[in-house]
PDB file of N, CA, C and O in Angstrom, chain B, residues numbered from 101:
ATOM      1  N   MET B 101      -1.249  15.082 -27.933  1.00  0.00           N
ATOM      2  CA  MET B 101      -0.471  14.112 -27.194  1.00  0.00           C
ATOM      3  C   MET B 101      -0.683  14.270 -25.686  1.00  0.00           C
ATOM      4  O   MET B 101      -0.706  13.289 -24.943  1.00  0.00           O
ATOM      5  N   VAL B 102      -0.834  15.509 -25.256  1.00  0.00           N
ATOM      6  CA  VAL B 102      -1.048  15.756 -23.831  1.00  0.00           C
ATOM      7  C   VAL B 102      -2.382  15.173 -23.381  1.00  0.00           C
ATOM      8  O   VAL B 102      -2.500  14.675 -22.262  1.00  0.00           O
ATOM      9  N   TRP B 103      -3.385  15.235 -24.250  1.00  0.00           N
ATOM     10  CA  TRP B 103      -4.705  14.705 -23.887  1.00  0.00           C
ATOM     11  C   TRP B 103      -4.660  13.204 -23.681  1.00  0.00           C
ATOM     12  O   TRP B 103      -5.355  12.679 -22.811  1.00  0.00           O
ATOM     13  N   ILE B 104      -3.855  12.507 -24.465  1.00  0.00           N
ATOM     14  CA  ILE B 104      -3.729  11.056 -24.296  1.00  0.00           C
ATOM     15  C   ILE B 104      -3.121  10.743 -22.936  1.00  0.00           C
ATOM     16  O   ILE B 104      -3.581   9.841 -22.236  1.00  0.00           O
ATOM     17  N   ALA B 105      -2.087  11.490 -22.565  1.00  0.00           N
ATOM     18  CA  ALA B 105      -1.449  11.276 -21.263  1.00  0.00           C
ATOM     19  C   ALA B 105      -2.425  11.580 -20.127  1.00  0.00           C
ATOM     20  O   ALA B 105      -2.468  10.855 -19.133  1.00  0.00           O
ATOM     21  N   ARG B 106      -3.196  12.634 -20.271  1.00  0.00           N
ATOM     22  CA  ARG B 106      -4.170  12.971 -19.225  1.00  0.00           C
ATOM     23  C   ARG B 106      -5.247  11.903 -19.083  1.00  0.00           C
ATOM     24  O   ARG B 106      -5.660  11.579 -17.970  1.00  0.00           O
ATOM     25  N   LEU B 107      -5.696  11.363 -20.194  1.00  0.00           N
ATOM     26  CA  LEU B 107      -6.709  10.304 -20.132  1.00  0.00           C
ATOM     27  C   LEU B 107      -6.146   9.038 -19.497  1.00  0.00           C
ATOM     28  O   LEU B 107      -6.833   8.368 -18.726  1.00  0.00           O
ATOM     29  N   LEU B 108      -4.890   8.707 -19.822  1.00  0.00           N
ATOM     30  CA  LEU B 108      -4.279   7.511 -19.243  1.00  0.00           C
ATOM     31  C   LEU B 108      -4.024   7.658 -17.744  1.00  0.00           C
ATOM     32  O   LEU B 108      -4.046   6.670 -17.010  1.00  0.00           O
ATOM     33  N   LEU B 109      -3.783   8.886 -17.290  1.00  0.00           N
ATOM     34  CA  LEU B 109      -3.496   9.116 -15.878  1.00  0.00           C
ATOM     35  C   LEU B 109      -4.725   9.524 -15.075  1.00  0.00           C
ATOM     36  O   LEU B 109      -4.599   9.855 -13.896  1.00  0.00           O
ATOM     37  N   LEU B 110      -5.905   9.509 -15.679  1.00  0.00           N
ATOM     38  CA  LEU B 110      -7.113   9.944 -14.981  1.00  0.00           C
ATOM     39  C   LEU B 110      -7.443   9.043 -13.791  1.00  0.00           C
ATOM     40  O   LEU B 110      -7.594   9.534 -12.672  1.00  0.00           O
ATOM     41  N   ILE B 111      -7.555   7.756 -14.014  1.00  0.00           N
ATOM     42  CA  ILE B 111      -7.915   6.835 -12.928  1.00  0.00           C
ATOM     43  C   ILE B 111      -6.821   6.762 -11.865  1.00  0.00           C
ATOM     44  O   ILE B 111      -7.139   6.829 -10.678  1.00  0.00           O
ATOM     45  N   PRO B 112      -5.531   6.627 -12.241  1.00  0.00           N
ATOM     46  CA  PRO B 112      -4.498   6.632 -11.199  1.00  0.00           C
ATOM     47  C   PRO B 112      -4.463   7.940 -10.407  1.00  0.00           C
ATOM     48  O   PRO B 112      -4.176   7.929  -9.210  1.00  0.00           O
ATOM     49  N   ALA B 113      -4.751   9.060 -11.062  1.00  0.00           N
ATOM     50  CA  ALA B 113      -4.767  10.332 -10.348  1.00  0.00           C
ATOM     51  C   ALA B 113      -5.910  10.376  -9.340  1.00  0.00           C
ATOM     52  O   ALA B 113      -5.754  10.921  -8.247  1.00  0.00           O
ATOM     53  N   LEU B 114      -7.054   9.808  -9.701  1.00  0.00           N
ATOM     54  CA  LEU B 114      -8.175   9.758  -8.756  1.00  0.00           C
ATOM     55  C   LEU B 114      -7.837   8.880  -7.554  1.00  0.00           C
ATOM     56  O   LEU B 114      -8.181   9.211  -6.419  1.00  0.00           O
ATOM     57  N   ILE B 115      -7.163   7.763  -7.809  1.00  0.00           N
ATOM     58  CA  ILE B 115      -6.775   6.871  -6.710  1.00  0.00           C
ATOM     59  C   ILE B 115      -5.732   7.545  -5.828  1.00  0.00           C
ATOM     60  O   ILE B 115      -5.836   7.493  -4.603  1.00  0.00           O
ATOM     61  N   ALA B 116      -4.730   8.175  -6.432  1.00  0.00           N
ATOM     62  CA  ALA B 116      -3.684   8.847  -5.657  1.00  0.00           C
ATOM     63  C   ALA B 116      -4.263  10.018  -4.867  1.00  0.00           C
ATOM     64  O   ALA B 116      -3.800  10.317  -3.766  1.00  0.00           O
ATOM     65  N   GLY B 117      -5.269  10.677  -5.426  1.00  0.00           N
ATOM     66  CA  GLY B 117      -5.894  11.804  -4.747  1.00  0.00           C
ATOM     67  C   GLY B 117      -6.613  11.422  -3.465  1.00  0.00           C
ATOM     68  O   GLY B 117      -6.844  12.271  -2.604  1.00  0.00           O
ATOM     69  N   ARG B 118      -6.968  10.153  -3.333  1.00  0.00           N
ATOM     70  CA  ARG B 118      -7.622   9.693  -2.104  1.00  0.00           C
ATOM     71  C   ARG B 118      -6.631   9.588  -0.946  1.00  0.00           C
ATOM     72  O   ARG B 118      -7.034   9.646   0.216  1.00  0.00           O
ATOM     73  N   PHE B 119      -5.341   9.435  -1.249  1.00  0.00           N
ATOM     74  CA  PHE B 119      -4.344   9.191  -0.210  1.00  0.00           C
ATOM     75  C   PHE B 119      -3.336  10.319  -0.052  1.00  0.00           C
ATOM     76  O   PHE B 119      -2.760  10.479   1.024  1.00  0.00           O
ATOM     77  N   ILE B 120      -3.111  11.107  -1.105  1.00  0.00           N
ATOM     78  CA  ILE B 120      -2.088  12.152  -1.085  1.00  0.00           C
ATOM     79  C   ILE B 120      -2.717  13.457  -1.557  1.00  0.00           C
ATOM     80  O   ILE B 120      -3.513  13.467  -2.495  1.00  0.00           O
ATOM     81  N   SER B 121      -2.356  14.554  -0.903  1.00  0.00           N
ATOM     82  CA  SER B 121      -2.845  15.863  -1.317  1.00  0.00           C
ATOM     83  C   SER B 121      -2.261  16.227  -2.683  1.00  0.00           C
ATOM     84  O   SER B 121      -1.113  15.895  -2.979  1.00  0.00           O
ATOM     85  N   GLN B 122      -3.048  16.906  -3.508  1.00  0.00           N
ATOM     86  CA  GLN B 122      -2.571  17.273  -4.842  1.00  0.00           C
ATOM     87  C   GLN B 122      -1.474  18.327  -4.785  1.00  0.00           C
ATOM     88  O   GLN B 122      -0.753  18.518  -5.765  1.00  0.00           O
ATOM     89  N   ASP B 123      -1.336  19.015  -3.655  1.00  0.00           N
ATOM     90  CA  ASP B 123      -0.275  20.004  -3.505  1.00  0.00           C
ATOM     91  C   ASP B 123       1.069  19.360  -3.197  1.00  0.00           C
ATOM     92  O   ASP B 123       2.112  19.996  -3.346  1.00  0.00           O
ATOM     93  N   ASP B 124       1.052  18.119  -2.774  1.00  0.00           N
ATOM     94  CA  ASP B 124       2.280  17.406  -2.430  1.00  0.00           C
ATOM     95  C   ASP B 124       3.032  17.028  -3.705  1.00  0.00           C
ATOM     96  O   ASP B 124       2.420  16.530  -4.651  1.00  0.00           O
ATOM     97  N   PRO B 125       4.350  17.254  -3.749  1.00  0.00           N
ATOM     98  CA  PRO B 125       5.121  16.879  -4.947  1.00  0.00           C
ATOM     99  C   PRO B 125       5.106  15.379  -5.244  1.00  0.00           C
ATOM    100  O   PRO B 125       5.348  14.971  -6.380  1.00  0.00           O
ATOM    101  N   LYS B 126       4.828  14.570  -4.248  1.00  0.00           N
ATOM    102  CA  LYS B 126       4.810  13.120  -4.440  1.00  0.00           C
ATOM    103  C   LYS B 126       3.527  12.636  -5.115  1.00  0.00           C
ATOM    104  O   LYS B 126       3.405  11.455  -5.440  1.00  0.00           O
ATOM    105  N   TYR B 127       2.584  13.528  -5.323  1.00  0.00           N
ATOM    106  CA  TYR B 127       1.288  13.155  -5.894  1.00  0.00           C
ATOM    107  C   TYR B 127       1.447  12.523  -7.271  1.00  0.00           C
ATOM    108  O   TYR B 127       0.907  11.445  -7.521  1.00  0.00           O
ATOM    109  N   TRP B 128       2.180  13.177  -8.166  1.00  0.00           N
ATOM    110  CA  TRP B 128       2.325  12.644  -9.525  1.00  0.00           C
ATOM    111  C   TRP B 128       3.219  11.420  -9.563  1.00  0.00           C
ATOM    112  O   TRP B 128       3.067  10.571 -10.442  1.00  0.00           O
ATOM    113  N   ILE B 129       4.149  11.314  -8.626  1.00  0.00           N
ATOM    114  CA  ILE B 129       4.971  10.101  -8.539  1.00  0.00           C
ATOM    115  C   ILE B 129       4.093   8.920  -8.145  1.00  0.00           C
ATOM    116  O   ILE B 129       4.198   7.840  -8.725  1.00  0.00           O
ATOM    117  N   ALA B 130       3.231   9.131  -7.158  1.00  0.00           N
ATOM    118  CA  ALA B 130       2.313   8.067  -6.737  1.00  0.00           C
ATOM    119  C   ALA B 130       1.323   7.740  -7.853  1.00  0.00           C
ATOM    120  O   ALA B 130       1.004   6.573  -8.080  1.00  0.00           O
ATOM    121  N   SER B 131       0.844   8.754  -8.540  1.00  0.00           N
ATOM    122  CA  SER B 131      -0.091   8.531  -9.642  1.00  0.00           C
ATOM    123  C   SER B 131       0.562   7.713 -10.753  1.00  0.00           C
ATOM    124  O   SER B 131      -0.062   6.807 -11.306  1.00  0.00           O
ATOM    125  N   PHE B 132       1.803   8.025 -11.078  1.00  0.00           N
ATOM    126  CA  PHE B 132       2.502   7.277 -12.123  1.00  0.00           C
ATOM    127  C   PHE B 132       2.778   5.845 -11.678  1.00  0.00           C
ATOM    128  O   PHE B 132       2.702   4.922 -12.489  1.00  0.00           O
ATOM    129  N   GLY B 133       3.097   5.648 -10.399  1.00  0.00           N
ATOM    130  CA  GLY B 133       3.295   4.290  -9.883  1.00  0.00           C
ATOM    131  C   GLY B 133       2.023   3.463  -9.973  1.00  0.00           C
ATOM    132  O   GLY B 133       2.064   2.296 -10.360  1.00  0.00           O
ATOM    133  N   ILE B 134       0.900   4.058  -9.619  1.00  0.00           N
ATOM    134  CA  ILE B 134      -0.386   3.363  -9.728  1.00  0.00           C
ATOM    135  C   ILE B 134      -0.696   3.072 -11.191  1.00  0.00           C
ATOM    136  O   ILE B 134      -1.222   2.008 -11.518  1.00  0.00           O
ATOM    137  N   PHE B 135      -0.369   4.020 -12.076  1.00  0.00           N
ATOM    138  CA  PHE B 135      -0.564   3.806 -13.511  1.00  0.00           C
ATOM    139  C   PHE B 135       0.234   2.603 -14.000  1.00  0.00           C
ATOM    140  O   PHE B 135      -0.282   1.784 -14.760  1.00  0.00           O
ATOM    141  N   LEU B 136       1.489   2.493 -13.569  1.00  0.00           N
ATOM    142  CA  LEU B 136       2.320   1.364 -14.000  1.00  0.00           C
ATOM    143  C   LEU B 136       1.750   0.036 -13.515  1.00  0.00           C
ATOM    144  O   LEU B 136       1.739  -0.945 -14.258  1.00  0.00           O
ATOM    145  N   VAL B 137       1.278   0.003 -12.276  1.00  0.00           N
ATOM    146  CA  VAL B 137       0.689  -1.229 -11.743  1.00  0.00           C
ATOM    147  C   VAL B 137      -0.562  -1.603 -12.535  1.00  0.00           C
ATOM    148  O   VAL B 137      -0.735  -2.766 -12.901  1.00  0.00           O
ATOM    149  N   LEU B 138      -1.430  -0.637 -12.800  1.00  0.00           N
ATOM    150  CA  LEU B 138      -2.645  -0.912 -13.570  1.00  0.00           C
ATOM    151  C   LEU B 138      -2.318  -1.355 -14.995  1.00  0.00           C
ATOM    152  O   LEU B 138      -2.989  -2.231 -15.541  1.00  0.00           O
ATOM    153  N   MET B 139      -1.287  -0.754 -15.601  1.00  0.00           N
ATOM    154  CA  MET B 139      -0.905  -1.134 -16.957  1.00  0.00           C
ATOM    155  C   MET B 139      -0.392  -2.572 -16.994  1.00  0.00           C
ATOM    156  O   MET B 139      -0.735  -3.329 -17.902  1.00  0.00           O
ATOM    157  N   VAL B 140       0.425  -2.952 -16.013  1.00  0.00           N
ATOM    158  CA  VAL B 140       0.930  -4.328 -15.952  1.00  0.00           C
ATOM    159  C   VAL B 140      -0.222  -5.305 -15.746  1.00  0.00           C
ATOM    160  O   VAL B 140      -0.252  -6.365 -16.370  1.00  0.00           O
ATOM    161  N   LEU B 141      -1.165  -4.961 -14.881  1.00  0.00           N
ATOM    162  CA  LEU B 141      -2.313  -5.835 -14.661  1.00  0.00           C
ATOM    163  C   LEU B 141      -3.159  -5.985 -15.923  1.00  0.00           C
ATOM    164  O   LEU B 141      -3.647  -7.077 -16.214  1.00  0.00           O
ATOM    165  N   MET B 142      -3.334  -4.899 -16.672  1.00  0.00           N
ATOM    166  CA  MET B 142      -4.097  -4.990 -17.920  1.00  0.00           C
ATOM    167  C   MET B 142      -3.371  -5.846 -18.955  1.00  0.00           C
ATOM    168  O   MET B 142      -4.008  -6.614 -19.676  1.00  0.00           O
ATOM    169  N   ILE B 143      -2.058  -5.721 -19.034  1.00  0.00           N
ATOM    170  CA  ILE B 143      -1.286  -6.534 -19.980  1.00  0.00           C
ATOM    171  C   ILE B 143      -1.373  -8.004 -19.609  1.00  0.00           C
ATOM    172  O   ILE B 143      -1.582  -8.853 -20.476  1.00  0.00           O
ATOM    173  N   LEU B 144      -1.215  -8.312 -18.324  1.00  0.00           N
ATOM    174  CA  LEU B 144      -1.314  -9.706 -17.889  1.00  0.00           C
ATOM    175  C   LEU B 144      -2.712 -10.268 -18.129  1.00  0.00           C
ATOM    176  O   LEU B 144      -2.855 -11.425 -18.525  1.00  0.00           O
ATOM    177  N   PHE B 145      -3.740  -9.461 -17.894  1.00  0.00           N
ATOM    178  CA  PHE B 145      -5.112  -9.890 -18.145  1.00  0.00           C
ATOM    179  C   PHE B 145      -5.315 -10.203 -19.624  1.00  0.00           C
ATOM    180  O   PHE B 145      -5.923 -11.217 -19.968  1.00  0.00           O
ATOM    181  N   ASN B 146      -4.806  -9.333 -20.499  1.00  0.00           N
ATOM    182  CA  ASN B 146      -4.943  -9.572 -21.937  1.00  0.00           C
ATOM    183  C   ASN B 146      -4.144 -10.783 -22.385  1.00  0.00           C
ATOM    184  O   ASN B 146      -4.574 -11.501 -23.289  1.00  0.00           O
ATOM    185  N   MET B 147      -3.001 -11.025 -21.779  1.00  0.00           N
ATOM    186  CA  MET B 147      -2.223 -12.212 -22.128  1.00  0.00           C
ATOM    187  C   MET B 147      -2.958 -13.474 -21.697  1.00  0.00           C
ATOM    188  O   MET B 147      -2.853 -14.508 -22.356  1.00  0.00           O
ATOM    189  N   TYR B 148      -3.691 -13.398 -20.609  1.00  0.00           N
ATOM    190  CA  TYR B 148      -4.445 -14.551 -20.129  1.00  0.00           C
ATOM    191  C   TYR B 148      -5.680 -14.801 -20.999  1.00  0.00           C
ATOM    192  O   TYR B 148      -5.984 -15.949 -21.322  1.00  0.00           O
ATOM    193  N   ILE B 149      -6.386 -13.744 -21.376  1.00  0.00           N
ATOM    194  CA  ILE B 149      -7.610 -13.872 -22.161  1.00  0.00           C
ATOM    195  C   ILE B 149      -7.299 -14.211 -23.620  1.00  0.00           C
ATOM    196  O   ILE B 149      -7.955 -15.069 -24.211  1.00  0.00           O
ATOM    197  N   TYR B 150      -6.309 -13.547 -24.194  1.00  0.00           N
ATOM    198  CA  TYR B 150      -5.941 -13.760 -25.598  1.00  0.00           C
ATOM    199  C   TYR B 150      -4.500 -14.268 -25.663  1.00  0.00           C
ATOM    200  O   TYR B 150      -3.589 -13.490 -25.942  1.00  0.00           O
ATOM    201  N   PRO B 151      -4.282 -15.552 -25.413  1.00  0.00           N
ATOM    202  CA  PRO B 151      -2.903 -16.048 -25.335  1.00  0.00           C
ATOM    203  C   PRO B 151      -2.175 -16.073 -26.671  1.00  0.00           C
ATOM    204  O   PRO B 151      -0.949 -16.183 -26.683  1.00  0.00           O
ATOM    205  N   GLY B 152      -2.866 -15.976 -27.779  1.00  0.00           N
ATOM    206  CA  GLY B 152      -2.207 -15.993 -29.081  1.00  0.00           C
ATOM    207  C   GLY B 152      -2.027 -17.407 -29.584  1.00  0.00           C
ATOM    208  O   GLY B 152      -2.481 -18.370 -28.966  1.00  0.00           O
ATOM    209  N   LYS B 153      -1.367 -17.514 -30.699  1.00  0.00           N
ATOM    210  CA  LYS B 153      -1.162 -18.828 -31.300  1.00  0.00           C
ATOM    211  C   LYS B 153      -0.058 -19.588 -30.568  1.00  0.00           C
ATOM    212  O   LYS B 153       0.932 -19.009 -30.120  1.00  0.00           O
ATOM    213  N   GLU B 154      -0.254 -20.867 -30.463  1.00  0.00           N
ATOM    214  CA  GLU B 154       0.790 -21.744 -29.940  1.00  0.00           C
ATOM    215  C   GLU B 154       1.807 -21.982 -31.047  1.00  0.00           C
ATOM    216  O   GLU B 154       1.451 -22.017 -32.225  1.00  0.00           O
ATOM    217  N   ARG B 155       3.041 -22.140 -30.681  1.00  0.00           N
ATOM    218  CA  ARG B 155       4.058 -22.430 -31.692  1.00  0.00           C
ATOM    219  C   ARG B 155       3.847 -23.824 -32.246  1.00  0.00           C
ATOM    220  O   ARG B 155       3.568 -24.765 -31.503  1.00  0.00           O
ATOM    221  N   GLY B 156       3.979 -23.947 -33.530  1.00  0.00           N
ATOM    222  CA  GLY B 156       3.831 -25.237 -34.174  1.00  0.00           C
ATOM    223  C   GLY B 156       2.427 -25.522 -34.657  1.00  0.00           C
ATOM    224  O   GLY B 156       2.219 -26.483 -35.398  1.00  0.00           O
ATOM    225  N   ASP B 157       1.453 -24.711 -34.259  1.00  0.00           N
ATOM    226  CA  ASP B 157       0.086 -24.911 -34.747  1.00  0.00           C
ATOM    227  C   ASP B 157      -0.049 -24.323 -36.146  1.00  0.00           C
ATOM    228  O   ASP B 157       0.433 -23.225 -36.421  1.00  0.00           O
ATOM    229  N   ASP B 158      -0.705 -25.064 -37.016  1.00  0.00           N
ATOM    230  CA  ASP B 158      -0.924 -24.575 -38.384  1.00  0.00           C
ATOM    231  C   ASP B 158      -2.383 -24.313 -38.636  1.00  0.00           C
ATOM    232  O   ASP B 158      -2.755 -23.897 -39.734  1.00  0.00           O
TER     233      ASP B 158
END
């Protein structure tokens, strides 16, 4: 389970590492914030690409 979390936070951690030192306690907070933004963008992208069935269509 820990490996899944590490893989999901890899890209946000790299982005946060460009702006905040890894010794700073705010590093993981910033990394998690970037992760949330990227996750929302991926969900919105998937909703746009695969909108699903329209209601009433058979």
